[in-house]
C-alpha positions, 0 to 999 in steps of 0.5 A: 652353427654360429655365424658372424656377419660384418655389415649386417645392416646393409643390403648384402649383409641383411640378405645373408642374415635372413638366409642363415636365420631361416636355416636355424643358424645362430646369427651375430651381426656387426653394425656401428652404433649409428647404423640404420637398422631398418634392413633388419627389422623382424630378423632375430640377429644378435647385434654386435656394436663396433667399427671395423675401422677401429680394431679395438672397438669390436669383438667376435663371439666366442665359438664363432664357426664361420665369418662372412665379411660383407661390410664395404663401401659400394660406390663408383664414385668414392675417392681413393682415401674413402675406399681405402678406409672403407674397404682395405682398412676394414679387411685388415683389422678383421683378419687381424682380429681372427688370427689372434683368436684362441680358436679361429673360425672354420671359414672366412667368406669375403665378399669382393666383386667381379669387377677385380677381373674387369668388364666389357667382355664375355665369360670373364675369368682369371684366365680371360680377364676383361677390361681393367676396372682399376681406374675406380678406387673401389675396384683397386681396393677390393683388388688389394683386399683380395691380395692381403687375405690370399697372403694371409692364407698362404703365410698364416693359414687364414681359412678365407674363400673370396666370392666375386658377385657381379651386379647384385640386385634384390630386396633391401637394396636402397641404392641401385634397385631403389634408385632405378625404380624411383626413376622409372616411376618418374618416366625417365628412360632407363634404356640407352641405345638398343639395350641388347647386351647381357650383364652379370646379373646376380640376385641377392638370393643366389649370392646367399646360396654361394655364401653358404656353399663357400662356408661349408665346402671343404678343401677350397681355402685360398680360392676365388669364385665368380657369382651371377645367375646362370641365365643372364638377361640383357639390360633391355630385359631387365629394365623392361621387367621393372617398367612392366611391374610398375605399369610404365612403358618406355616410348623414347629411347636414348641414343648412346652418344647422347647418354655419353654427352649427358654424362660428360656434362655431369662430370663437368658439373662434378669437377666444380661441385665435388659433392654433386653426385651424378646419375650418369658417368662414362663408366655407367654408360659403357656398362650398359652399352657393352656385354659384360658377363662372367664365367661361373663354371668353376663355381658350379663345379667346385661348390655345387652352385645351382643358380635360381634363374626365375628372373621374372619372379625376382624382379617381382620380389624387388618391386614388391619390396620397393612398393612396400617401402614407399608405402611405409614411408622409407622411400620418398 
């Protein structure tokens, strides 16, 4: 099987590359010439250089069976134009390229986000949406990309399946996981309030499983599926797992009102210093102090998805990766 993965050097893309190489697939990965390829060290991937913002700069290998579109900015701080260029434009250009191929691929899997369904509720689904998260440009352009791809399926037969992972954590995550673990080592309190709300934790290995199932399953074109673990931890359980693995104990618990006050102060600083990246925002505090879970029953029923719920082992793998990266000097 020949598979073409966009954003192959990123957190999710590199995990997907590893997943399919381990199963003997012929893996081709699209990366920019300026990309940091460290996440792909030791992975036998045929690299294709190009930029999805420029449709003429990249080519899809002939006889490609499957496409996974994982390239995307992932940020709740990015502005509207940045998200348009790095989410919607990438998707439009890739779809155009696929539709012009003499022999189109059997399936395109698009990695979206569960935030397109909202947050702040239990068992969120299309029929039971949560609080809209379209105040984030990131979410708005993921929604726009989903609508665009669905239209291409209906009008031009683009064989797309959309996956909506929730909060993805795993090895090679230099953004969320590395930042949280770094703060943990510094003794920064991770838990705000009681931390007793569950969240849509999705281990990277489970997302990879869902990707393979979505590629292989027949007759599901045009559909979208949420992806999380089956048994979901609370924020306290999750953060405590990190702390325990690093030999840390949180002795001071931050009241929710104080966390919101700190986020408000950082928002004021950012207003005057746009390049400042706050560690706390109103949205982030809201997320860790409210319940947000997603209904994956259709994912299980349609795809045969069986999530691995060994959270302690998964946390151990994330921490082991982080400590090795620190030892090798890749994380300061």
